[in-house]
C-alpha beads as a LAMMPS data file, in Angstrom:
LAMMPS data file: protein, C-alpha beads

286 atoms
285 bonds

1 atom types
1 bond types

-500.0 500.0 xlo xhi
-500.0 500.0 ylo yhi
-500.0 500.0 zlo zhi

Masses

1 110.0

Atoms # bond

1 1 1 1.299 30.946 6.126
2 1 1 0.342 27.351 5.348
3 1 1 2.046 24.656 7.398
4 1 1 4.739 22.647 5.614
5 1 1 3.692 19.494 7.486
6 1 1 0.265 17.901 7.714
7 1 1 -0.326 14.865 9.908
8 1 1 -3.301 12.958 8.529
9 1 1 -5.101 10.608 10.912
10 1 1 -7.928 8.414 9.590
11 1 1 -10.266 7.548 12.449
12 1 1 -13.419 5.529 12.901
13 1 1 -14.696 5.296 16.461
14 1 1 -11.261 6.225 17.843
15 1 1 -12.150 8.904 20.435
16 1 1 -10.107 7.188 23.150
17 1 1 -7.035 6.932 20.957
18 1 1 -7.260 10.566 19.860
19 1 1 -7.327 11.693 23.511
20 1 1 -3.772 10.382 23.834
21 1 1 -2.441 10.921 20.328
22 1 1 -3.370 14.508 19.488
23 1 1 -1.862 16.213 22.582
24 1 1 1.350 14.225 22.090
25 1 1 1.576 15.264 18.429
26 1 1 0.823 18.907 19.219
27 1 1 3.560 18.977 21.860
28 1 1 6.143 17.577 19.451
29 1 1 5.011 19.341 16.266
30 1 1 3.336 22.615 17.305
31 1 1 3.389 24.103 13.781
32 1 1 2.000 21.051 12.002
33 1 1 -1.540 20.780 10.695
34 1 1 -3.333 17.974 12.541
35 1 1 -6.005 16.637 10.201
36 1 1 -8.411 13.979 11.459
37 1 1 -10.631 12.268 8.890
38 1 1 -13.711 10.968 10.691
39 1 1 -14.858 7.985 8.638
40 1 1 -18.493 7.764 9.722
41 1 1 -17.822 7.364 13.450
42 1 1 -20.693 6.739 15.829
43 1 1 -18.796 7.759 18.965
44 1 1 -17.270 11.122 19.950
45 1 1 -14.388 10.974 17.469
46 1 1 -15.329 14.227 15.741
47 1 1 -16.009 16.167 18.949
48 1 1 -12.816 14.894 20.590
49 1 1 -10.647 15.869 17.623
50 1 1 -12.166 19.351 17.447
51 1 1 -11.800 19.903 21.177
52 1 1 -8.127 18.989 20.972
53 1 1 -7.487 21.475 18.180
54 1 1 -7.409 19.252 15.124
55 1 1 -8.998 20.098 11.804
56 1 1 -11.718 17.546 11.073
57 1 1 -13.120 16.207 7.815
58 1 1 -16.155 13.972 8.245
59 1 1 -17.563 11.265 6.000
60 1 1 -21.325 10.868 6.197
61 1 1 -20.845 7.102 6.497
62 1 1 -17.939 4.671 6.759
63 1 1 -16.178 4.458 3.408
64 1 1 -13.000 2.703 4.503
65 1 1 -9.498 3.512 5.643
66 1 1 -8.255 4.164 2.110
67 1 1 -11.104 6.574 1.412
68 1 1 -10.200 8.488 4.582
69 1 1 -6.569 8.651 3.488
70 1 1 -7.582 10.042 0.088
71 1 1 -9.834 12.675 1.651
72 1 1 -7.041 13.721 3.978
73 1 1 -4.427 13.842 1.208
74 1 1 -6.650 16.052 -0.954
75 1 1 -7.440 18.472 1.873
76 1 1 -4.027 18.652 3.558
77 1 1 -2.235 21.983 3.310
78 1 1 1.303 20.736 3.963
79 1 1 3.951 19.945 1.394
80 1 1 4.894 16.921 3.492
81 1 1 2.350 14.442 4.794
82 1 1 2.540 11.980 7.648
83 1 1 -0.094 9.254 7.818
84 1 1 -0.630 7.425 11.101
85 1 1 -3.365 5.505 12.887
86 1 1 -5.463 6.877 15.722
87 1 1 -5.602 3.614 17.671
88 1 1 -2.375 3.999 19.639
89 1 1 -0.214 1.655 17.537
90 1 1 2.103 4.387 16.252
91 1 1 4.414 6.307 18.558
92 1 1 4.311 10.120 18.057
93 1 1 8.048 10.226 18.765
94 1 1 8.682 8.228 15.576
95 1 1 7.226 10.995 13.393
96 1 1 10.448 12.986 13.690
97 1 1 12.499 9.926 12.700
98 1 1 10.457 9.441 9.539
99 1 1 10.732 13.124 8.646
100 1 1 14.489 13.183 9.249
101 1 1 14.898 10.357 6.754
102 1 1 12.510 12.007 4.285
103 1 1 14.662 15.144 4.364
104 1 1 17.664 13.099 3.256
105 1 1 16.235 13.113 -0.261
106 1 1 13.560 10.407 -0.162
107 1 1 10.061 10.700 -1.587
108 1 1 8.439 8.378 0.959
109 1 1 9.572 6.833 4.234
110 1 1 7.677 3.893 5.711
111 1 1 7.701 2.860 9.362
112 1 1 8.649 -0.827 9.131
113 1 1 7.328 -2.796 12.097
114 1 1 9.638 -5.194 13.901
115 1 1 8.782 -8.843 14.532
116 1 1 7.365 -8.120 17.980
117 1 1 4.829 -5.653 16.547
118 1 1 2.624 -8.208 14.775
119 1 1 -0.825 -8.733 16.257
120 1 1 -0.568 -12.517 15.836
121 1 1 1.765 -15.190 14.489
122 1 1 -0.543 -15.820 11.531
123 1 1 -0.655 -12.145 10.574
124 1 1 3.113 -11.908 10.927
125 1 1 3.619 -14.855 8.566
126 1 1 1.124 -13.352 6.147
127 1 1 2.932 -10.016 6.119
128 1 1 6.247 -11.738 5.423
129 1 1 4.698 -13.514 2.458
130 1 1 3.261 -10.252 1.106
131 1 1 6.617 -8.502 1.563
132 1 1 8.475 -11.150 -0.419
133 1 1 5.877 -11.335 -3.167
134 1 1 5.804 -7.554 -3.553
135 1 1 9.617 -7.417 -3.523
136 1 1 9.698 -9.807 -6.462
137 1 1 7.040 -7.866 -8.351
138 1 1 8.736 -4.455 -8.035
139 1 1 12.363 -5.613 -8.092
140 1 1 13.519 -4.263 -4.712
141 1 1 13.258 -5.235 -1.058
142 1 1 10.031 -4.247 0.674
143 1 1 10.526 -4.308 4.451
144 1 1 6.871 -3.680 5.394
145 1 1 4.250 -3.605 2.658
146 1 1 1.174 -3.023 4.832
147 1 1 2.361 -0.427 7.361
148 1 1 0.029 2.571 7.585
149 1 1 2.668 4.769 9.255
150 1 1 4.578 6.788 6.662
151 1 1 5.894 10.208 5.687
152 1 1 5.654 11.314 2.079
153 1 1 5.955 14.302 -0.208
154 1 1 2.393 15.435 -0.913
155 1 1 2.932 16.120 -4.608
156 1 1 4.231 12.604 -5.210
157 1 1 1.500 10.948 -3.147
158 1 1 -1.337 12.704 -4.959
159 1 1 -0.171 11.305 -8.310
160 1 1 -1.490 7.899 -7.263
161 1 1 -4.748 8.786 -5.521
162 1 1 -6.797 7.362 -8.402
163 1 1 -5.181 3.956 -7.802
164 1 1 -5.822 3.739 -4.077
165 1 1 -8.644 1.433 -2.932
166 1 1 -11.118 2.560 -0.302
167 1 1 -10.344 -0.311 2.048
168 1 1 -7.387 -1.204 4.252
169 1 1 -4.970 -2.060 1.439
170 1 1 -3.964 1.478 0.490
171 1 1 -0.398 0.982 1.909
172 1 1 0.092 -1.961 -0.447
173 1 1 -0.877 0.067 -3.496
174 1 1 1.062 3.225 -2.691
175 1 1 4.253 1.371 -1.704
176 1 1 4.372 -0.658 -4.916
177 1 1 3.406 2.361 -6.999
178 1 1 6.293 4.423 -5.638
179 1 1 8.727 1.582 -6.310
180 1 1 7.640 1.033 -9.893
181 1 1 7.527 4.767 -10.604
182 1 1 11.171 5.056 -9.572
183 1 1 10.613 7.321 -6.564
184 1 1 13.058 7.086 -3.664
185 1 1 11.657 4.925 -0.876
186 1 1 13.146 4.172 2.555
187 1 1 12.112 2.047 5.521
188 1 1 12.724 3.068 9.144
189 1 1 12.393 0.361 11.832
190 1 1 9.676 1.063 14.391
191 1 1 7.870 -0.771 17.152
192 1 1 4.088 -0.737 16.893
193 1 1 2.126 -0.962 20.134
194 1 1 -1.039 -2.962 20.736
195 1 1 -4.042 -1.066 19.416
196 1 1 -6.766 0.411 21.599
197 1 1 -10.182 -1.088 20.986
198 1 1 -11.306 -3.505 18.287
199 1 1 -9.644 -3.790 14.899
200 1 1 -11.746 -3.089 11.803
201 1 1 -9.676 -5.449 9.644
202 1 1 -11.326 -8.663 8.442
203 1 1 -8.367 -11.071 8.193
204 1 1 -9.612 -13.455 5.462
205 1 1 -11.374 -10.854 3.342
206 1 1 -8.613 -8.243 3.533
207 1 1 -5.810 -10.791 3.094
208 1 1 -7.335 -11.859 -0.214
209 1 1 -7.695 -8.217 -1.200
210 1 1 -4.030 -7.525 -0.393
211 1 1 -3.014 -10.471 -2.585
212 1 1 -5.106 -9.270 -5.534
213 1 1 -3.852 -5.693 -5.207
214 1 1 -0.213 -6.820 -5.261
215 1 1 -0.802 -8.404 -8.657
216 1 1 -3.004 -5.564 -9.899
217 1 1 -0.419 -2.910 -9.155
218 1 1 2.438 -5.149 -10.246
219 1 1 0.837 -5.798 -13.618
220 1 1 0.059 -2.111 -14.017
221 1 1 3.737 -1.183 -13.829
222 1 1 5.503 -4.384 -14.944
223 1 1 3.087 -6.730 -16.753
224 1 1 5.744 -9.150 -18.019
225 1 1 6.692 -9.927 -14.409
226 1 1 3.405 -11.820 -14.240
227 1 1 2.693 -12.849 -17.825
228 1 1 6.159 -14.200 -18.687
229 1 1 6.319 -16.886 -15.934
230 1 1 2.753 -18.014 -16.735
231 1 1 3.629 -18.176 -20.441
232 1 1 6.767 -20.170 -19.657
233 1 1 4.742 -22.599 -17.528
234 1 1 2.306 -23.333 -20.359
235 1 1 5.221 -23.657 -22.803
236 1 1 6.938 -26.235 -20.606
237 1 1 3.674 -28.135 -20.145
238 1 1 3.167 -28.161 -23.912
239 1 1 6.701 -29.381 -24.610
240 1 1 6.436 -31.973 -21.859
241 1 1 3.129 -33.236 -23.244
242 1 1 4.582 -33.397 -26.743
243 1 1 7.679 -35.335 -25.602
244 1 1 5.493 -37.811 -23.717
245 1 1 3.011 -38.454 -26.530
246 1 1 5.708 -38.613 -29.240
247 1 1 7.815 -41.044 -27.184
248 1 1 4.908 -43.366 -26.383
249 1 1 2.591 -42.960 -29.367
250 1 1 4.577 -41.134 -32.027
251 1 1 1.963 -38.359 -32.279
252 1 1 1.587 -34.629 -31.728
253 1 1 -1.707 -34.208 -29.878
254 1 1 -4.268 -31.425 -29.830
255 1 1 -3.529 -30.877 -26.127
256 1 1 0.128 -30.134 -26.885
257 1 1 -0.904 -27.684 -29.574
258 1 1 -3.390 -26.001 -27.219
259 1 1 -0.817 -25.602 -24.440
260 1 1 1.814 -24.168 -26.787
261 1 1 -0.686 -21.819 -28.435
262 1 1 -1.850 -20.643 -24.994
263 1 1 1.769 -19.950 -24.070
264 1 1 2.234 -17.757 -27.137
265 1 1 -1.048 -15.895 -26.545
266 1 1 -0.213 -15.163 -22.891
267 1 1 3.214 -13.881 -23.897
268 1 1 1.717 -11.610 -26.566
269 1 1 -0.866 -10.251 -24.116
270 1 1 1.925 -9.486 -21.669
271 1 1 3.949 -7.790 -24.407
272 1 1 1.003 -5.613 -25.415
273 1 1 0.359 -4.756 -21.760
274 1 1 4.013 -3.743 -21.391
275 1 1 3.716 -1.398 -24.361
276 1 1 0.541 0.142 -22.932
277 1 1 2.370 0.696 -19.650
278 1 1 5.207 2.442 -21.481
279 1 1 2.690 4.735 -23.195
280 1 1 1.148 5.590 -19.820
281 1 1 4.566 6.551 -18.470
282 1 1 5.256 8.648 -21.562
283 1 1 2.019 10.556 -21.005
284 1 1 2.854 11.150 -17.317
285 1 1 6.320 12.472 -18.152
286 1 1 5.004 15.184 -20.480

Bonds

1 1 1 2
2 1 2 3
3 1 3 4
4 1 4 5
5 1 5 6
6 1 6 7
7 1 7 8
8 1 8 9
9 1 9 10
10 1 10 11
11 1 11 12
12 1 12 13
13 1 13 14
14 1 14 15
15 1 15 16
16 1 16 17
17 1 17 18
18 1 18 19
19 1 19 20
20 1 20 21
21 1 21 22
22 1 22 23
23 1 23 24
24 1 24 25
25 1 25 26
26 1 26 27
27 1 27 28
28 1 28 29
29 1 29 30
30 1 30 31
31 1 31 32
32 1 32 33
33 1 33 34
34 1 34 35
35 1 35 36
36 1 36 37
37 1 37 38
38 1 38 39
39 1 39 40
40 1 40 41
41 1 41 42
42 1 42 43
43 1 43 44
44 1 44 45
45 1 45 46
46 1 46 47
47 1 47 48
48 1 48 49
49 1 49 50
50 1 50 51
51 1 51 52
52 1 52 53
53 1 53 54
54 1 54 55
55 1 55 56
56 1 56 57
57 1 57 58
58 1 58 59
59 1 59 60
60 1 60 61
61 1 61 62
62 1 62 63
63 1 63 64
64 1 64 65
65 1 65 66
66 1 66 67
67 1 67 68
68 1 68 69
69 1 69 70
70 1 70 71
71 1 71 72
72 1 72 73
73 1 73 74
74 1 74 75
75 1 75 76
76 1 76 77
77 1 77 78
78 1 78 79
79 1 79 80
80 1 80 81
81 1 81 82
82 1 82 83
83 1 83 84
84 1 84 85
85 1 85 86
86 1 86 87
87 1 87 88
88 1 88 89
89 1 89 90
90 1 90 91
91 1 91 92
92 1 92 93
93 1 93 94
94 1 94 95
95 1 95 96
96 1 96 97
97 1 97 98
98 1 98 99
99 1 99 100
100 1 100 101
101 1 101 102
102 1 102 103
103 1 103 104
104 1 104 105
105 1 105 106
106 1 106 107
107 1 107 108
108 1 108 109
109 1 109 110
110 1 110 111
111 1 111 112
112 1 112 113
113 1 113 114
114 1 114 115
115 1 115 116
116 1 116 117
117 1 117 118
118 1 118 119
119 1 119 120
120 1 120 121
121 1 121 122
122 1 122 123
123 1 123 124
124 1 124 125
125 1 125 126
126 1 126 127
127 1 127 128
128 1 128 129
129 1 129 130
130 1 130 131
131 1 131 132
132 1 132 133
133 1 133 134
134 1 134 135
135 1 135 136
136 1 136 137
137 1 137 138
138 1 138 139
139 1 139 140
140 1 140 141
141 1 141 142
142 1 142 143
143 1 143 144
144 1 144 145
145 1 145 146
146 1 146 147
147 1 147 148
148 1 148 149
149 1 149 150
150 1 150 151
151 1 151 152
152 1 152 153
153 1 153 154
154 1 154 155
155 1 155 156
156 1 156 157
157 1 157 158
158 1 158 159
159 1 159 160
160 1 160 161
161 1 161 162
162 1 162 163
163 1 163 164
164 1 164 165
165 1 165 166
166 1 166 167
167 1 167 168
168 1 168 169
169 1 169 170
170 1 170 171
171 1 171 172
172 1 172 173
173 1 173 174
174 1 174 175
175 1 175 176
176 1 176 177
177 1 177 178
178 1 178 179
179 1 179 180
180 1 180 181
181 1 181 182
182 1 182 183
183 1 183 184
184 1 184 185
185 1 185 186
186 1 186 187
187 1 187 188
188 1 188 189
189 1 189 190
190 1 190 191
191 1 191 192
192 1 192 193
193 1 193 194
194 1 194 195
195 1 195 196
196 1 196 197
197 1 197 198
198 1 198 199
199 1 199 200
200 1 200 201
201 1 201 202
202 1 202 203
203 1 203 204
204 1 204 205
205 1 205 206
206 1 206 207
207 1 207 208
208 1 208 209
209 1 209 210
210 1 210 211
211 1 211 212
212 1 212 213
213 1 213 214
214 1 214 215
215 1 215 216
216 1 216 217
217 1 217 218
218 1 218 219
219 1 219 220
220 1 220 221
221 1 221 222
222 1 222 223
223 1 223 224
224 1 224 225
225 1 225 226
226 1 226 227
227 1 227 228
228 1 228 229
229 1 229 230
230 1 230 231
231 1 231 232
232 1 232 233
233 1 233 234
234 1 234 235
235 1 235 236
236 1 236 237
237 1 237 238
238 1 238 239
239 1 239 240
240 1 240 241
241 1 241 242
242 1 242 243
243 1 243 244
244 1 244 245
245 1 245 246
246 1 246 247
247 1 247 248
248 1 248 249
249 1 249 250
250 1 250 251
251 1 251 252
252 1 252 253
253 1 253 254
254 1 254 255
255 1 255 256
256 1 256 257
257 1 257 258
258 1 258 259
259 1 259 260
260 1 260 261
261 1 261 262
262 1 262 263
263 1 263 264
264 1 264 265
265 1 265 266
266 1 266 267
267 1 267 268
268 1 268 269
269 1 269 270
270 1 270 271
271 1 271 272
272 1 272 273
273 1 273 274
274 1 274 275
275 1 275 276
276 1 276 277
277 1 277 278
278 1 278 279
279 1 279 280
280 1 280 281
281 1 281 282
282 1 282 283
283 1 283 284
284 1 284 285
285 1 285 286
């Protein structure tokens, strides 16, 4: 009989973390499938996971956290999936809390880190900015956009595998995708501990990637959320330019015409994008 729960753990050079995490998970969830995705580790990650009874999938080289998540999601046998890090940040006791909430009728439950869980003040401020921006894009409150600790129904999660990037921004994409697709999403407060070892995140590079992905996913599901404000901005600039030049010189300039025409074009592009999005949803619902 296949397990109903699979706990997927992406790991790259996390042998020390797995020594603590896997026995704790096995003690609390003896029937669950423990699936470690070894993302090109150069230490004893694979051997440690196998020794502790986990099923291991290995990448020949490091492809990224998102790639490990996708490999684990495809291979997992459970109908419910829990994703968590191997570096000691996530408490095994919180798995049951996420699953309890999932069983209340939600499609995905995210472990939302409290203010004391941020690695630094700068990262904490950055995460708040991302949360607010994403909340505006999808039209509902996002408590923690970048948390990698979550429980989800496997069937729902696999619908969006083609959208997930290979890097560290997979939580951003999947959270916004679930919101825009209308799936039930909940956030459970958790405390994340300091990680063991060195982080693989590159703050500047990955922060820019998070920002781009928020807009990419947002425009995929609600293009007018982005195009309409930009169109309105160009329209106001065009009207403002026209009022200024007409008041001072009594003319309608080429710049005013360009700004107004740009406003109309951006709006039409957004409208076409919205129609394409509707067609995509129609195809998915068949």
